[in-house]
N, CA, C and O of each residue as an XYZ file, in Angstrom:
804
protein
N     -30.370    -24.697     41.439
C     -31.753    -24.276     41.591
C     -32.131    -23.358     40.444
O     -31.407    -22.407     40.152
N     -33.230    -23.622     39.802
C     -33.681    -22.783     38.699
C     -34.665    -21.748     39.213
O     -35.541    -22.060     40.020
N     -34.519    -20.509     38.742
C     -35.405    -19.433     39.166
C     -36.595    -19.396     38.221
O     -36.447    -19.162     37.022
N     -37.800    -19.637     38.792
C     -38.991    -19.646     37.958
C     -39.892    -18.438     38.237
O     -40.875    -18.221     37.528
N     -39.560    -17.654     39.266
C     -40.418    -16.530     39.627
C     -40.459    -15.499     38.500
O     -39.408    -15.075     38.019
N     -41.658    -15.089     38.069
C     -41.742    -14.040     37.044
C     -41.057    -12.760     37.479
O     -40.461    -12.061     36.660
N     -41.141    -12.441     38.792
C     -40.507    -11.230     39.276
C     -39.003    -11.301     39.120
O     -38.368    -10.332     38.705
N     -38.420    -12.472     39.458
C     -36.975    -12.625     39.326
C     -36.543    -12.553     37.868
O     -35.544    -11.914     37.538
N     -37.293    -13.207     37.008
C     -36.947    -13.197     35.598
C     -37.049    -11.793     35.019
O     -36.198    -11.381     34.232
N     -38.083    -11.063     35.403
C     -38.261     -9.706     34.895
C     -37.156     -8.790     35.395
O     -36.653     -7.949     34.651
N     -36.775     -8.956     36.671
C     -35.716     -8.122     37.235
C     -34.388     -8.411     36.560
O     -33.615     -7.493     36.283
N     -34.118     -9.690     36.293
C     -32.873    -10.055     35.618
C     -32.824     -9.459     34.220
O     -31.785     -8.971     33.772
N     -33.955     -9.505     33.543
C     -34.003     -8.928     32.200
C     -33.789     -7.425     32.234
O     -33.141     -6.857     31.355
N     -34.351     -6.774     33.282
C     -34.167     -5.333     33.428
C     -32.701     -4.991     33.638
O     -32.184     -4.049     33.038
N     -32.027     -5.767     34.502
C     -30.608     -5.525     34.741
C     -29.790     -5.702     33.470
O     -28.859     -4.940     33.209
N     -30.141     -6.701     32.690
C     -29.378     -6.965     31.467
C     -29.537     -5.851     30.453
O     -28.647     -5.599     29.641
N     -30.697     -5.177     30.510
C     -30.952     -4.160     29.494
C     -30.679     -2.739     29.960
O     -30.730     -1.811     29.154
N     -30.387     -2.546     31.251
C     -30.168     -1.190     31.766
C     -29.010     -0.535     31.048
O     -27.966     -1.151     30.834
N     -29.203      0.722     30.679
C     -28.152      1.478     30.026
C     -28.159      1.367     28.527
O     -27.429      2.096     27.855
N     -28.966      0.470     27.976
C     -29.001      0.344     26.523
C     -30.155      1.173     25.977
O     -31.255      1.151     26.531
N     -29.912      1.897     24.905
C     -30.942      2.724     24.289
C     -31.181      2.229     22.873
O     -30.246      2.044     22.094
N     -32.455      2.019     22.558
C     -32.796      1.558     21.224
C     -33.121      2.794     20.384
O     -34.285      3.170     20.243
N     -32.096      3.411     19.837
C     -32.245      4.675     19.132
C     -32.515      4.442     17.654
O     -31.977      3.523     17.036
N     -33.368      5.308     17.107
C     -33.649      5.270     15.679
C     -32.767      6.308     15.007
O     -32.962      7.507     15.205
N     -31.805      5.867     14.220
C     -30.844      6.773     13.599
C     -31.502      7.621     12.525
O     -32.385      7.160     11.801
N     -31.056      8.876     12.433
C     -31.530      9.778     11.387
C     -30.338     10.344     10.632
O     -29.218     10.395     11.139
N     -30.608     10.761      9.424
C     -29.548     11.245      8.542
C     -30.244     12.097      7.480
O     -30.947     11.555      6.628
N     -30.061     13.430      7.513
C     -30.794     14.265      6.569
C     -29.979     15.478      6.138
O     -29.137     15.985      6.879
N     -30.256     15.928      4.913
C     -29.614     17.123      4.370
C     -30.373     18.362      4.814
O     -31.567     18.295      5.103
N     -29.688     19.478      4.866
C     -30.304     20.737      5.259
C     -31.440     21.111      4.318
O     -31.364     20.880      3.112
N     -32.503     21.695      4.889
C     -33.691     22.022      4.085
C     -34.053     23.503      4.119
O     -34.929     23.929      3.366
N     -33.409     24.300      4.967
C     -33.731     25.728      5.032
C     -32.513     26.529      5.463
O     -31.623     26.020      6.145
N     -32.490     27.788      5.053
C     -31.430     28.710      5.472
C     -31.933     29.501      6.676
O     -32.958     30.177      6.592
N     -31.219     29.420      7.789
C     -31.591     30.153      9.000
C     -30.834     31.470      9.120
O     -31.290     32.390      9.800
N     -29.695     31.564      8.471
C     -28.925     32.794      8.542
C     -27.547     32.609      7.919
O     -27.119     31.488      7.644
N     -26.867     33.720      7.704
C     -25.512     33.679      7.160
C     -24.858     35.030      7.410
O     -25.538     36.041      7.585
N     -23.555     35.034      7.424
C     -22.820     36.284      7.608
C     -22.864     37.094      6.325
O     -23.262     38.259      6.344
N     -22.466     36.506      5.226
C     -22.541     37.120      3.898
C     -22.750     36.013      2.873
O     -22.580     34.834      3.182
N     -23.113     36.390      1.674
C     -23.174     35.453      0.552
C     -22.726     36.195     -0.696
O     -22.981     37.391     -0.844
N     -22.058     35.481     -1.589
C     -21.493     36.144     -2.765
C     -22.580     36.686     -3.688
O     -22.408     37.729     -4.318
N     -23.710     35.960     -3.763
C     -24.801     36.407     -4.621
C     -26.122     35.897     -4.083
O     -26.162     35.228     -3.050
N     -27.207     36.213     -4.781
C     -28.524     35.729     -4.388
C     -28.971     34.533     -5.219
O     -30.010     33.931     -4.946
N     -28.194     34.199     -6.217
C     -28.454     33.008     -7.037
C     -27.288     32.064     -6.903
O     -27.269     31.220     -6.007
N     -26.319     32.195     -7.779
C     -25.105     31.391     -7.641
C     -24.323     31.846     -6.411
O     -24.298     33.029     -6.072
N     -23.701     30.898     -5.767
C     -22.911     31.090     -4.545
C     -23.733     31.642     -3.372
O     -23.159     32.152     -2.410
N     -25.062     31.548     -3.440
C     -25.915     31.999     -2.345
C     -25.966     30.938     -1.242
O     -25.590     29.785     -1.456
N     -26.433     31.345     -0.069
C     -26.554     30.403      1.052
C     -27.464     29.238      0.697
O     -27.237     28.114      1.144
N     -28.496     29.497     -0.105
C     -29.438     28.436     -0.492
C     -28.782     27.342     -1.314
O     -29.336     26.250     -1.438
N     -27.617     27.614     -1.875
C     -26.908     26.592     -2.649
C     -26.414     25.449     -1.762
O     -26.061     24.384     -2.268
N     -26.387     25.661     -0.439
C     -25.939     24.609      0.478
C     -27.073     23.688      0.916
O     -26.850     22.783      1.720
N     -28.294     23.902      0.400
C     -29.432     23.067      0.775
C     -29.482     21.795     -0.064
O     -28.982     21.746     -1.188
N     -30.101     20.769      0.517
C     -30.310     19.523     -0.205
C     -29.046     18.700     -0.365
O     -27.999     19.010      0.203
N     -29.171     17.649     -1.150
C     -28.051     16.736     -1.387
C     -26.982     17.418     -2.237
O     -27.273     18.403     -2.916
N     -25.753     16.911     -2.210
C     -24.673     17.517     -2.995
C     -25.009     17.609     -4.476
O     -25.570     16.681     -5.060
N     -24.651     18.762     -5.081
C     -24.797     18.913     -6.529
C     -23.573     19.603     -7.138
O     -23.617     20.083     -8.271
N     -22.481     19.644     -6.369
C     -21.207     20.159     -6.876
C     -20.219     19.004     -6.843
O     -19.818     18.555     -5.769
N     -19.832     18.532     -7.996
C     -19.068     17.285     -8.052
C     -17.628     17.479     -8.511
O     -16.911     16.509     -8.758
N     -17.208     18.738     -8.624
C     -15.817     19.028     -8.972
C     -15.291     20.059     -7.986
O     -16.066     20.791     -7.370
N     -13.982     20.114     -7.841
C     -13.346     21.079     -6.943
C     -13.119     22.380     -7.693
O     -12.632     22.379     -8.824
N     -13.483     23.514     -7.045
C     -13.240     24.804     -7.676
C     -14.293     25.825     -7.311
O     -15.190     25.549     -6.514
N     -14.186     26.980     -7.884
C     -15.098     28.098     -7.627
C     -16.349     27.912     -8.476
O     -16.458     28.468     -9.569
N     -17.291     27.123     -7.963
C     -18.470     26.702     -8.727
C     -19.725     27.233     -8.039
O     -19.862     27.101     -6.823
N     -20.638     27.829     -8.797
C     -21.775     28.555     -8.253
C     -22.835     27.723     -7.577
O     -23.764     28.289     -7.000
N     -22.745     26.396     -7.617
C     -23.734     25.548     -6.945
C     -23.354     25.271     -5.493
O     -23.916     24.373     -4.865
N     -22.402     26.035     -4.954
C     -22.034     25.953     -3.541
C     -22.099     27.353     -2.936
O     -22.008     28.348     -3.656
N     -22.258     27.432     -1.604
C     -22.247     28.737     -0.929
C     -20.828     29.248     -0.804
O     -19.903     28.492     -0.506
N     -20.669     30.548     -1.038
C     -19.406     31.237     -0.789
C     -19.705     32.572     -0.133
O     -20.683     33.233     -0.483
N     -18.872     32.973      0.812
C     -19.017     34.286      1.437
C     -18.693     35.373      0.420
O     -18.072     35.102     -0.609
N     -19.115     36.605      0.708
C     -18.868     37.708     -0.222
C     -17.385     38.029     -0.364
O     -16.893     38.113     -1.490
N     -16.645     38.214      0.748
C     -15.215     38.504      0.581
C     -14.409     37.220      0.370
O     -14.746     36.164      0.905
N     -13.369     37.330     -0.396
C     -12.514     36.166     -0.629
C     -11.643     35.878      0.581
O     -11.403     34.719      0.921
N     -11.171     36.931      1.227
C     -10.287     36.783      2.389
C     -10.605     37.862      3.419
O     -11.373     38.792      3.170
N      -9.982     37.700      4.590
C     -10.021     38.761      5.590
C     -11.183     38.745      6.549
O     -11.397     39.739      7.242
N     -11.954     37.662      6.631
C     -13.104     37.662      7.534
C     -13.373     36.267      8.088
O     -12.949     35.257      7.525
N     -14.087     36.246      9.203
C     -14.654     35.011      9.746
C     -16.131     35.007      9.372
O     -16.835     35.989      9.605
N     -16.593     33.924      8.804
C     -17.954     33.853      8.289
C     -18.731     32.727      8.973
O     -18.154     31.901      9.680
N     -20.054     32.707      8.752
C     -20.862     31.591      9.252
C     -22.025     31.329      8.311
O     -22.455     32.198      7.553
N     -22.517     30.098      8.390
C     -23.689     29.665      7.629
C     -24.557     28.837      8.559
O     -24.096     27.840      9.113
N     -25.825     29.243      8.739
C     -26.755     28.517      9.614
C     -27.842     27.860      8.766
O     -28.516     28.521      7.976
N     -27.996     26.563      8.941
C     -28.953     25.797      8.139
C     -29.908     25.027      9.035
O     -29.528     24.569     10.113
N     -31.157     24.885      8.582
C     -32.164     24.148      9.333
C     -32.449     22.788      8.729
O     -32.158     22.534      7.561
N     -33.031     21.909      9.558
C     -33.332     20.535      9.151
C     -34.788     20.227      9.474
O     -35.302     20.649     10.509
N     -35.442     19.498      8.597
C     -36.878     19.263      8.715
C     -37.248     18.417      9.920
O     -38.309     18.616     10.510
N     -36.387     17.473     10.296
C     -36.679     16.569     11.406
C     -35.810     16.912     12.611
O     -34.603     16.675     12.573
N     -36.388     17.464     13.683
C     -35.597     17.726     14.891
C     -34.978     16.438     15.405
O     -35.644     15.405     15.484
N     -33.696     16.505     15.756
C     -32.913     15.301     16.029
C     -31.998     15.502     17.234
O     -31.414     16.571     17.411
N     -31.882     14.466     18.056
C     -30.844     14.464     19.092
C     -29.529     14.177     18.359
O     -29.167     13.024     18.128
N     -28.837     15.240     18.006
C     -27.735     15.098     17.050
C     -26.484     14.489     17.668
O     -26.208     14.647     18.858
N     -25.736     13.785     16.817
C     -24.461     13.182     17.215
C     -23.325     13.573     16.275
O     -22.172     13.216     16.515
N     -23.642     14.308     15.202
C     -22.586     14.683     14.274
C     -23.143     15.326     13.025
O     -24.345     15.557     12.898
N     -22.241     15.608     12.108
C     -22.627     16.244     10.855
C     -21.584     15.936      9.795
O     -20.469     15.510     10.095
N     -21.974     16.160      8.551
C     -21.051     16.057      7.417
C     -21.138     17.358      6.643
O     -22.213     17.742      6.182
N     -20.013     18.033      6.500
C     -19.950     19.275      5.733
C     -19.211     18.984      4.429
O     -18.041     18.600      4.443
N     -19.899     19.167      3.306
C     -19.274     18.911      2.007
C     -18.578     20.184      1.530
O     -19.222     21.181      1.202
N     -17.253     20.125      1.498
C     -16.432     21.269      1.105
C     -15.956     21.068     -0.331
O     -15.470     19.997     -0.695
N     -16.104     22.118     -1.139
C     -15.774     21.966     -2.562
C     -14.748     22.984     -3.071
O     -14.374     22.955     -4.244
N     -14.290     23.890     -2.182
C     -13.245     24.846     -2.589
C     -12.636     25.440     -1.320
O     -13.349     25.740     -0.362
N     -11.313     25.608     -1.320
C     -10.627     26.172     -0.159
C     -10.716     25.283      1.071
O     -10.736     25.783      2.195
N     -10.770     23.990      0.876
C     -11.045     23.021      1.948
C     -10.187     23.208      3.196
O      -9.047     23.668      3.141
N     -10.806     22.820      4.354
C     -10.094     22.863      5.622
C     -10.420     24.073      6.468
O      -9.618     24.471      7.313
N     -11.590     24.671      6.256
C     -11.906     25.981      6.830
C     -12.838     25.975      8.036
O     -12.972     27.012      8.686
N     -13.487     24.862      8.367
C     -14.428     24.836      9.487
C     -13.647     24.832     10.802
O     -12.724     24.036     10.975
N     -14.015     25.720     11.728
C     -13.335     25.739     13.021
C     -14.287     25.607     14.209
O     -13.837     25.435     15.342
N     -15.589     25.687     13.965
C     -16.555     25.522     15.058
C     -17.912     25.175     14.479
O     -18.262     25.609     13.381
N     -18.685     24.379     15.235
C     -20.072     24.078     14.863
C     -20.935     24.216     16.112
O     -20.607     23.671     17.165
N     -22.040     24.948     15.989
C     -23.025     25.055     17.066
C     -24.293     24.328     16.646
O     -24.730     24.436     15.501
N     -24.883     23.582     17.584
C     -26.212     23.012     17.359
C     -27.239     24.040     17.805
O     -27.053     24.712     18.820
N     -28.317     24.161     17.052
C     -29.377     25.121     17.345
C     -30.589     24.362     17.872
O     -31.079     23.437     17.224
N     -31.079     24.762     19.066
C     -32.240     24.083     19.631
C     -33.537     24.729     19.134
O     -33.509     25.690     18.366
N     -34.667     24.188     19.583
C     -35.965     24.634     19.075
C     -36.285     26.071     19.452
O     -37.122     26.701     18.806
N     -35.636     26.605     20.487
C     -35.849     27.987     20.903
C     -34.847     28.951     20.266
O     -34.860     30.149     20.547
N     -33.985     28.418     19.412
C     -32.996     29.251     18.752
C     -31.690     29.377     19.521
O     -30.793     30.109     19.104
N     -31.575     28.672     20.636
C     -30.352     28.729     21.425
C     -29.203     28.018     20.729
O     -29.409     27.029     20.026
N     -27.986     28.530     20.931
C     -26.796     27.960     20.328
C     -26.010     27.161     21.358
O     -25.806     27.606     22.487
N     -25.572     25.974     20.949
C     -24.783     25.100     21.814
C     -23.562     24.628     21.020
O     -23.700     23.895     20.041
N     -22.386     25.045     21.439
C     -21.181     24.627     20.725
C     -20.958     23.136     20.935
O     -20.785     22.683     22.067
N     -20.963     22.375     19.846
C     -20.808     20.917     19.930
C     -19.475     20.437     19.360
O     -19.057     19.304     19.600
N     -18.816     21.311     18.604
C     -17.523     20.903     18.027
C     -16.658     22.129     17.798
O     -17.121     23.142     17.276
N     -15.396     22.026     18.194
C     -14.346     22.970     17.811
C     -13.102     22.142     17.533
O     -12.893     21.099     18.154
N     -12.283     22.601     16.609
C     -11.089     21.816     16.317
C     -10.482     22.189     14.985
O     -10.706     23.278     14.458
N      -9.711     21.264     14.454
C      -9.000     21.466     13.199
C      -9.671     20.681     12.086
O      -9.853     19.468     12.185
N     -10.028     21.376     11.044
C     -10.616     20.751      9.853
C      -9.468     20.177      9.018
O      -8.619     20.915      8.520
N      -9.457     18.862      8.875
C      -8.348     18.183      8.200
C      -8.571     17.977      6.707
O      -7.791     17.281      6.056
N      -9.635     18.578      6.154
C      -9.934     18.395      4.729
C      -8.821     18.985      3.865
O      -8.323     20.078      4.133
N      -8.443     18.249      2.835
C      -7.344     18.650      1.955
C      -7.901     19.211      0.656
O      -8.887     18.704      0.121
N      -7.264     20.256      0.155
C      -7.690     20.886     -1.095
C      -7.417     19.974     -2.283
O      -6.596     19.060     -2.209
N      -8.131     20.244     -3.398
C      -7.877     19.517     -4.633
C      -9.041     18.691     -5.125
O      -9.110     18.360     -6.309
N      -9.973     18.347     -4.223
C     -11.149     17.557     -4.592
C     -12.228     17.797     -3.543
O     -11.907     18.135     -2.404
N     -13.502     17.629     -3.900
C     -14.558     17.766     -2.889
C     -14.335     16.786     -1.743
O     -13.929     15.644     -1.958
N     -14.605     17.249     -0.521
C     -14.403     16.427      0.673
C     -15.660     16.460      1.526
O     -16.230     17.527      1.757
N     -16.096     15.295      1.997
C     -17.175     15.209      2.981
C     -16.525     15.171      4.354
O     -16.096     14.115      4.819
N     -16.455     16.331      5.000
C     -15.796     16.445      6.302
C     -16.753     15.988      7.399
O     -17.776     16.630      7.638
N     -16.426     14.879      8.067
C     -17.295     14.293      9.093
C     -16.883     14.773     10.473
O     -15.706     14.743     10.833
N     -17.876     15.217     11.244
C     -17.662     15.649     12.616
C     -18.560     14.830     13.525
O     -19.630     14.391     13.104
N     -18.142     14.622     14.755
C     -18.972     13.886     15.706
C     -18.874     14.517     17.086
O     -17.875     15.151     17.427
N     -19.919     14.334     17.865
C     -19.960     14.836     19.241
C     -20.906     13.969     20.054
O     -21.638     13.144     19.508
N     -20.880     14.169     21.377
C     -21.786     13.425     22.246
C     -23.223     13.809     21.921
O     -23.522     14.971     21.644
N     -24.106     12.821     21.960
C     -25.498     13.076     21.603
C     -26.082     14.194     22.450
O     -25.941     14.199     23.673
N     -26.738     15.144     21.789
C     -27.312     16.275     22.497
C     -28.513     15.843     23.343
O     -29.227     14.905     22.990
N     -28.725     16.542     24.466
C     -29.863     16.260     25.336
C     -31.121     16.965     24.835
O     -32.210     16.736     25.361
N     -30.983     17.803     23.843
C     -32.090     18.554     23.252
C     -32.186     18.202     21.770
O     -31.236     17.686     21.181
N     -33.323     18.481     21.185
C     -33.475     18.231     19.753
C     -32.834     19.358     18.948
O     -33.110     20.538     19.166
N     -31.991     18.971     18.035
C     -31.295     19.918     17.174
C     -32.151     20.207     15.942
O     -32.555     19.289     15.228
N     -32.426     21.494     15.699
C     -33.220     21.866     14.530
C     -32.360     22.541     13.466
O     -32.813     22.765     12.344
N     -31.121     22.862     13.823
C     -30.242     23.507     12.858
C     -28.792     23.463     13.302
O     -28.486     23.096     14.436
N     -27.907     23.839     12.397
C     -26.481     23.911     12.682
C     -25.945     25.257     12.210
O     -26.308     25.751     11.143
N     -25.072     25.836     13.028
C     -24.352     27.046     12.640
C     -22.894     26.659     12.429
O     -22.223     26.210     13.357
N     -22.410     26.834     11.209
C     -21.063     26.411     10.843
C     -20.186     27.647     10.673
O     -20.501     28.548      9.896
N     -19.080     27.672     11.412
C     -18.173     28.811     11.395
C     -17.018     28.535     10.428
O     -16.419     27.459     10.437
N     -16.726     29.537      9.595
C     -15.765     29.374      8.504
C     -14.658     30.429      8.616
O     -14.929     31.618      8.785
N     -13.419     29.972      8.519
C     -12.267     30.869      8.490
C     -11.993     31.290      7.051
O     -11.472     30.509      6.255
N     -12.350     32.535      6.722
C     -12.187     33.011      5.359
C     -10.749     33.191      4.926
O     -10.474     33.384      3.742
N      -9.830     33.130      5.874
C      -8.408     33.267      5.549
C      -7.688     31.921      5.476
O      -6.461     31.870      5.391
N      -8.461     30.831      5.508
C      -7.796     29.530      5.490
C      -6.978     29.339      4.218
O      -5.839     28.878      4.280
N      -7.544     29.685      3.072
C      -6.841     29.590      1.793
C      -6.917     30.956      1.124
O      -7.975     31.351      0.634
N      -5.812     31.673      1.102
C      -5.805     33.029      0.564
C      -5.971     33.069     -0.954
O      -6.181     34.136     -1.532
N      -5.878     31.910     -1.592
C      -6.006     31.845     -3.051
C      -7.371     31.329     -3.494
O      -7.587     31.085     -4.681
N      -8.303     31.158     -2.534
C      -9.606     30.580     -2.885
C     -10.686     31.096     -1.957
O     -10.411     31.498     -0.827
N     -11.924     31.081     -2.447
C     -13.068     31.216     -1.561
C     -13.270     29.887     -0.848
O     -12.972     28.830     -1.404
N     -13.773     29.936      0.375
C     -14.131     28.712      1.101
C     -15.602     28.417      0.792
O     -16.468     29.246      1.070
N     -15.888     27.243      0.218
C     -17.232     26.986     -0.292
C     -17.828     25.681      0.266
O     -17.140     24.670      0.404
N     -19.125     25.744      0.580
C     -19.868     24.610      1.131
C     -20.986     24.240      0.168
O     -21.805     25.083     -0.196
N     -21.018     22.993     -0.235
C     -22.024     22.503     -1.176
C     -23.258     21.943     -0.486
O     -24.371     22.097     -0.989
N     -23.075     21.291      0.668
C     -24.193     20.645      1.356
C     -23.787     20.324      2.784
O     -22.601     20.215      3.097
N     -24.789     20.174      3.652
C     -24.544     19.818      5.057
C     -25.559     18.764      5.472
O     -26.758     18.914      5.235
N     -25.074     17.704      6.091
C     -25.927     16.603      6.543
C     -25.873     16.498      8.058
O     -24.794     16.533      8.649
N     -27.035     16.368      8.686
C     -27.144     16.201     10.138
C     -27.314     14.731     10.462
O     -28.092     14.030      9.814
N     -26.584     14.263     11.470
C     -26.639     12.863     11.885
C     -27.063     12.807     13.352
O     -26.590     13.599     14.168
N     -27.951     11.874     13.685
C     -28.390     11.769     15.073
C     -29.399     10.662     15.286
O     -29.428      9.674     14.552
N     -30.237     10.844     16.312
C     -31.260      9.862     16.680
C     -32.560     10.583     16.994
O     -32.552     11.738     17.418
N     -33.680      9.892     16.782
C     -34.981     10.484     17.098
C     -35.384     10.233     18.541
O     -36.354     10.818     19.022
N     -34.648      9.366     19.245
C     -34.961      9.077     20.635
C     -33.959      9.766     21.552
O     -32.793      9.942     21.199
N     -34.427     10.147     22.722
C     -33.588     10.857     23.682
C     -32.500      9.941     24.225
O     -32.703      8.730     24.316
N     -31.332     10.509     24.591
C     -30.278      9.687     25.192
C     -30.715      9.127     26.532
O     -31.408      9.802     27.293
N     -30.312      7.889     26.828
C     -30.632      7.232     28.088
C     -29.392      7.243     28.964
O     -28.355      6.721     28.554
N     -29.466      7.826     30.171
C     -28.275      7.863     31.024
C     -27.864      6.473     31.473
O     -28.707      5.607     31.707
N     -26.561      6.268     31.591
C     -26.052      4.997     32.082
C     -26.429      4.832     33.546
O     -26.345      5.805     34.296
N     -26.848      3.630     33.996
C     -27.179      3.425     35.406
C     -25.936      3.554     36.268
O     -24.848      3.136     35.875
N     -26.108      4.137     37.450
C     -24.974      4.277     38.348
C     -24.611      2.925     38.946
O     -25.447      2.025     39.017
N     -23.369      2.789     39.372
C     -22.935      1.533     39.990
C     -23.713      1.272     41.265
O     -23.941      0.119     41.630
N     -24.128      2.349     41.955
C     -24.893      2.177     43.184
C     -26.258      1.571     42.880
O     -26.731      0.692     43.601
N     -26.890      2.049     41.802
C     -28.192      1.508     41.430
C     -28.073      0.042     41.043
O     -28.927     -0.767     41.404
N     -27.018     -0.304     40.309
C     -26.805     -1.698     39.946
C     -26.571     -2.564     41.180
O     -27.048     -3.696     41.253
N     -25.830     -2.022     42.153
C     -25.561     -2.770     43.377
C     -26.846     -3.041     44.133
O     -27.055     -4.150     44.625
N     -27.726     -2.022     44.233
C     -28.998     -2.205     44.932
C     -29.869     -3.241     44.226
O     -30.493     -4.089     44.863
N     -29.897     -3.153     42.893
C     -30.707     -4.108     42.144
C     -30.176     -5.520     42.332
O     -30.953     -6.459     42.504
N     -28.858     -5.674     42.301
C     -28.263     -6.981     42.506
C     -28.531     -7.519     43.895
O     -28.797     -8.708     44.073
N     -28.458     -6.626     44.887
C     -28.732     -7.049     46.260
C     -30.172     -7.512     46.409
O     -30.446     -8.473     47.127
N     -31.098     -6.828     45.729
C     -32.492     -7.230     45.778
C     -32.698     -8.609     45.193
O     -33.465     -9.406     45.733
N     -32.020     -8.900     44.091
C     -32.105    -10.226     43.480
C     -31.588    -11.300     44.422
O     -32.205    -12.354     44.573
N     -30.453    -11.026     45.054
C     -29.871    -12.005     45.966
C     -30.800    -12.265     47.152
O     -30.934    -13.395     47.620
N     -31.444    -11.180     47.630
C     -32.370    -11.336     48.741
C     -33.553    -12.212     48.368
O     -33.986    -13.048     49.161
N     -34.074    -12.025     47.170
C     -35.198    -12.841     46.727
C     -34.800    -14.300     46.594
O     -35.564    -15.192     46.964
N     -33.595    -14.551     46.061
C     -33.121    -15.924     45.910
C     -32.962    -16.573     47.261
O     -33.369    -17.719     47.454
N     -32.365    -15.847     48.212
C     -32.145    -16.407     49.556
C     -33.465    -16.736     50.230
O     -33.576    -17.754     50.913
N     -34.486    -15.869     50.042
C     -35.777    -16.107     50.660
C     -36.426    -17.355     50.095
O     -37.064    -18.105     50.834
N     -36.274    -17.596     48.782
C     -36.885    -18.774     48.161
C     -36.203    -20.059     48.624
O     -36.817    -21.125     48.610
N     -34.933    -19.963     49.035
C     -34.191    -21.167     49.391
C     -34.385    -21.537     50.857
O     -33.961    -22.614     51.275
N     -35.030    -20.649     51.666
C     -35.248    -20.976     53.083
C     -36.240    -22.151     53.202
O     -37.247    -22.194     52.495
N     -35.940    -23.105     54.111
C     -36.871    -24.243     54.304
C     -38.176    -23.781     54.937
O     -38.200    -22.813     55.698
N     -39.251    -24.473     54.620
C     -40.552    -24.147     55.197
C     -40.656    -24.665     56.629
O     -41.685    -24.483     57.279
């Protein structure tokens, strides 16, 4: 028996698409400085050096990246803003000296609230610039900035330096997966409609 009812066809299509989200991916470099613990200078090695696309293409103590004021002995942070608020899913931190220093990342919401989205071990290896990729579950709020925590004692022979930060996410809100109970009810409704159509007149 072929189902020709528009209601049945629409319900079947709804079931097939439940739980899928058609998200528009975003990917952007930081565009503003929201805060920092310290900065080595106001020109070279300043927090503003971490804005925009990468412009430090060699490994070393180079002034086109942000560096904290002290070389060692402190925990530092750098907070950067992004022009397009995004339901974030990750970030890329470009490290150009003393690599392997990130230990926490907080997403910043539109009200300035901090939400820890990543903690762990930074596996970036020294010797060359590294784009350290991090990922997390898509945020339920729009992320307008990131606060990146830096261990200043990671490499006692180098400053820990960040050249650029990229935010990754979606412009559409996350869609919750349908519960098995909801799917069961929807399926039962379909079966009921089919059974009713098959009853003799």
